[in-house]
C-alpha positions in Angstrom: 0.0 0.0 0.0 1.3 3.4 -0.9 1.7 5.9 2.0 1.9 9.7 2.0 4.0 11.6 4.5 1.0 12.8 6.3 -0.4 9.3 6.6 2.7 8.1 8.4 2.7 11.1 10.7 -1.0 10.8 11.5 -0.7 7.3 12.7 2.4 8.1 14.7 4.0 4.8 13.7 7.3 4.0 15.4 9.1 3.9 12.0 10.8 6.5 9.9 10.2 7.0 6.2 13.9 6.1 5.7 12.9 2.5 6.5 10.0 2.4 4.1 10.7 1.3 0.6 10.4 4.1 -2.0 7.6 2.4 -3.7 5.4 3.1 -0.7 5.3 6.8 -1.4 2.3 8.6 -2.8 2.6 12.3 -2.0 -0.2 15.0 -1.8 0.4 18.1 -3.8 -1.9 21.1 -3.6 -2.2 24.6 -5.1 -4.7 27.3 -5.9 -4.3 27.2 -9.7 -7.3 26.3 -11.9 -7.1 22.9 -13.6 -5.0 23.2 -16.8 -3.1 26.4 -15.7 -0.1 26.9 -17.8 2.3 27.0 -14.8 1.0 23.5 -13.7 1.7 22.4 -17.3 5.1 24.0 -17.5 6.5 23.6 -13.9 4.6 21.3 -11.6 3.6 18.4 -13.9 7.0 18.1 -15.6 8.7 18.0 -12.1 6.3 15.3 -10.8 6.7 13.2 -13.9 10.5 13.5 -13.8 10.6 12.4 -10.1 8.3 9.4 -10.9 10.6 8.5 -13.8 13.8 8.9 -11.8 12.4 6.6 -9.0 11.3 4.0 -11.6 7.6 4.7 -10.8 8.1 4.3 -7.0 7.1 7.8 -6.1 3.7 9.1 -7.4 1.7 12.2 -6.7 -2.0 13.0 -6.0 -2.6 16.6 -7.2 -5.3 18.9 -5.7 -5.7 22.0 -7.8 -8.0 25.0 -7.5 -7.9 25.5 -3.7 -9.5 22.1 -3.1 -7.6 21.6 0.1 -7.0 25.3 1.1 -6.7 28.8 -0.2 -3.4 30.2 -1.5 -2.9 32.1 1.8 -3.1 28.9 3.7 -0.6 26.8 1.8 2.4 27.6 4.0 0.5 26.5 7.1 -0.9 23.4 5.4 2.6 22.4 4.2 4.2 23.0 7.5 1.6 21.0 9.4 1.7 18.0 7.0 -1.9 18.3 5.8 -0.3 18.3 2.4 3.2 17.0 1.5 4.1 19.6 -1.2 2.4 23.0 -1.3 2.2 26.0 -3.5 3.9 28.4 -1.1 4.0 31.7 -3.0 5.9 34.2 -0.8 3.5 37.0 -1.6 0.6 35.0 0.0 2.8 34.5 3.1 4.4 37.9 3.1 4.4 38.2 6.9 6.5 35.1 7.1 8.6 35.5 3.8 9.0 39.2 3.3 12.6 39.0 1.9 11.5 36.9 -1.1 9.8 39.9 -2.6 13.3 41.0 -3.6 12.5 39.1 -6.8 9.2 41.0 -7.3 10.6 44.5 -7.4 10.0 46.7 -10.5 12.6 47.3 -13.2 15.1 44.6 -12.0 15.0 42.0 -14.8 13.5 41.6 -18.3 12.9 37.8 -18.6 11.5 35.0 -16.4 14.8 33.2 -16.6 16.8 36.1 -15.3 14.6 36.4 -12.2 14.1 32.6 -11.8 17.7 31.6 -11.8 18.8 34.4 -9.5 16.0 33.5 -7.0 16.8 29.8 -7.2 20.4 30.4 -6.1 19.4 32.7 -3.2 16.5 30.5 -2.0 18.4 27.2 -2.2 21.8 28.2 -0.8 22.0 32.0 -0.2 20.4 34.7 1.9 16.8 33.6 1.3 17.6 30.0 2.1 19.0 31.0 5.5 16.6 33.9 6.3 13.3 32.7 4.8 13.1 29.0 4.1 15.1 27.6 7.1 13.1 29.7 9.7 9.8 28.6 8.2 11.0 25.0 8.2 10.3 24.4 4.5 12.5 23.4 1.6 12.1 24.9 -1.9 11.6 22.2 -4.5 10.8 24.2 -7.6 10.0 27.8 -8.6 9.6 30.2 -11.4 9.7 34.0 -11.3 7.2 35.3 -13.9 8.1 37.7 -16.7 7.6 41.4 -15.7 4.1 42.3 -14.8 2.1 44.8 -16.8 -0.9 47.0 -15.9 -4.1 45.6 -17.4 -7.2 47.8 -17.4 -10.9 47.4 -18.4 -11.2 50.9 -19.7 -8.3 53.2 -19.2 -5.5 53.4 -21.7 -2.2 54.5 -20.0 -0.3 57.1 -22.0 0.8 59.4 -19.1 1.5 59.4 -15.4 -1.8 61.0 -14.8 -3.6 58.1 -16.5 -2.5 55.6 -13.8 -2.9 58.0 -10.9 -5.8 57.0 -8.7 -6.5 53.7 -10.5 -7.5 50.8 -8.2 -5.3 47.9 -9.3 -5.0 44.4 -8.0 -1.7 43.4 -6.5 -0.3 40.6 -4.4 0.8 43.1 -1.7 4.2 44.0 -0.4 6.6 45.2 -3.1 3.8 45.5 -5.7 1.9 47.9 -3.3 5.0 50.1 -3.1 5.3 50.0 -6.9 1.8 51.3 -7.4 2.0 53.9 -4.6 5.2 55.3 -6.2 3.0 56.0 -9.3 0.1 57.3 -7.1 -2.2 54.4 -8.1 -4.2 52.5 -5.4 -3.2 48.9 -4.7 -5.9 46.4 -4.0 -4.5 43.3 -2.4 -6.1 40.0 -3.4 -5.3 36.5 -4.5 -5.5 35.8 -8.3 -8.6 33.6 -8.1 -10.6 36.5 -6.7 -9.6 39.0 -9.4 -12.3 38.2 -12.0 -15.2 38.9 -9.7 -13.7 42.2 -8.5 -13.0 43.5 -12.0 -16.4 42.3 -13.3 -18.2 44.3 -10.5 -16.0 47.3 -11.1 -14.7 47.5 -7.6 -11.2 47.8 -9.2 -10.1 49.3 -12.4 -7.5 46.8 -13.4 -4.6 44.5 -12.4 -0.9 43.9 -12.1 -0.7 40.5 -13.9 1.4 38.4 -16.2 -0.1 37.8 -19.7 -0.6 34.1 -19.3 -2.6 34.4 -16.1 -5.0 36.9 -17.8 -6.1 34.0 -19.9 -5.9 31.3 -17.2 -8.3 33.3 -14.9 -10.7 34.3 -17.7 -9.7 38.0 -17.5 -9.2 38.3 -21.2 -13.0 38.7 -21.4 -12.8 41.8 -19.2 -9.5 43.7 -19.9 -9.1 46.0 -22.9 -5.7 47.6 -22.5 -2.2 46.4 -21.4 0.9 48.5 -20.9 4.1 47.7 -22.7 7.6 48.8 -22.0 7.9 49.1 -18.2 8.4 46.3 -15.6 5.9 46.7 -12.8 7.5 43.9 -10.8 6.8 40.2 -10.8 5.6 37.2 -8.8 7.2 34.0 -7.5 5.5 30.7 -8.1 7.1 28.2 -5.7 6.4 24.7 -4.4 7.9 23.6 -1.1 8.0 20.6 1.2 8.3 20.9 5.0 11.7 20.3 6.3 10.4 17.6 8.6 8.8 15.8 5.7 12.0 16.2 3.6 14.1 14.7 6.4 11.8 11.6 6.5 12.2 10.9 2.8 14.5 8.0 1.8 17.9 9.2 0.5 17.2 8.0 -3.1 14.0 10.0 -3.2 15.7 13.1 -2.0 18.4 12.6 -4.7 15.7 12.1 -7.4 13.9 15.2 -6.3 17.0 17.4 -6.2 18.1 16.2 -9.7 14.6 16.8 -11.1 14.6 20.3 -9.6 18.0 21.3 -11.0 17.0 20.0 -14.4 13.6 21.8 -14.4 14.6 25.3 -13.4 16.3 26.5 -16.6 13.8 24.7 -18.9 10.7 25.9 -17.0 11.6 29.6 -17.1 12.6 29.3 -20.8 9.3 27.7 -21.5 7.5 30.5 -19.6 9.3 33.2 -21.6 8.4 31.5 -24.9 4.8 31.1 -23.8 4.5 34.8 -23.2 5.1 35.7 -26.8 2.4 33.3 -28.0 0.0 34.5 -25.3 0.4 38.2 -26.2 -0.4 37.4 -29.8 -3.5 35.4 -28.7 -4.6 38.4 -26.5 -4.1 40.8 -29.4 -6.4 38.7 -31.6 -8.9 38.6 -28.7 -9.1 42.4 -28.8 -6.7 43.4 -26.1 -4.6 46.5 -27.0 -0.9 46.4 -25.9 -0.2 50.1 -25.6 3.5 51.0 -25.8 4.1 53.6 -23.1 5.4 56.8 -24.7 9.1 57.5 -24.3 8.5 60.5 -22.0 6.1 58.7 -19.8 8.3 55.7 -19.6 11.2 57.8 -18.5 9.0 59.4 -15.8 7.8 56.0 -14.6 11.3 54.5 -14.5 12.5 57.5 -12.5 9.7 57.1 -9.9 10.3 53.3 -9.7 14.0 53.7 -9.0 13.4 54.3 -5.4 11.1 51.4 -4.8 13.9 48.8 -4.0 15.5 51.1 -1.5 12.2 52.0 0.1 11.4 48.3 0.3 14.7 47.4 1.9 14.6 50.3 4.4 11.2 49.4 5.5 12.2 45.8 6.3 15.5 46.8 7.8 13.6 49.0 10.3 11.9 45.8 11.5 15.2 44.0 11.9 15.0 42.1 8.7 18.2 41.9 6.5 16.6 43.2 3.3 19.7 45.1 2.2 21.7 41.9 2.2 19.0 40.1 0.2 18.8 42.9 -2.3 22.6 43.1 -2.7 22.8 39.3 -3.3 19.9 39.3 -5.7 21.3 42.1 -7.8 24.7 40.4 -7.8 23.2 37.2 -9.0 21.3 39.0 -11.8 24.5 40.8 -12.9 26.5 37.6 -12.9 23.8 35.6 -14.7 22.8 33.1 -12.1 22.3 30.3 -14.6 25.8 30.5 -16.0 
């Protein structure tokens, strides 16, 4: 009979997973993405398939999408407690516990998913973020992707000038994205992605900070009419983690298979995400969404205002005793060096 990590813990058996043959493992994986979401297709499913292959079919997964087990904001707690074995722990949805991770979500820091993904991977697996975020929360990062730079999507307002964005109520994931919008005098409205459609439909917000692919995944292509082009308004980290306690109970051969699958996945997944974006933009254009290039003068104004966001973010966290400056310095160095090289 196959056993999940939670099954073993729940029965309090006097036996460790290290003594259970690998073929006994069937692990629960949960997230908040709708079934068929492109990030499940490009990130999670390839990783699960690879782990199963590397363990000769011994390790399998039961996947619970679409908040079936819990909401996005609950995934850290559910993973830590063992309710699920592997959870979608997006730092933005646990910003009180993982504030430093937002270093990868600051505006105007990178241009592609791979630049952000590979820099974050290094920091979160063996650098400042590993020590300051993942270890204290007693979780281990298994796979992640940092999305291509976010754009502003609106139902009505085309953004040609600074005054056009001023006062707009725009969905964010909180934290660094809130600072980004406030620097432009827009109004951040913090909410999880699955809730965005209803709010935009009702008109309780004017638009969103979102990546192109998620606009389609959450059905927002039916509501938005305009998208900015030419400025990075930050990003978002999609990450799956396992609790350290659960990881420590895994057989060594399974740990090795997971680590190898993770290292193989990272550069491919972000490259696939970058490729997908080009195709998605074309699809959205054909669906009637206008990608409006921000005029040069407005773009220069926006970039100038966004310059101070990183330092404001770091200073705010430093005042609370969190080493944000060290995280920022490391992340910028990893970007400059090309973390994937």
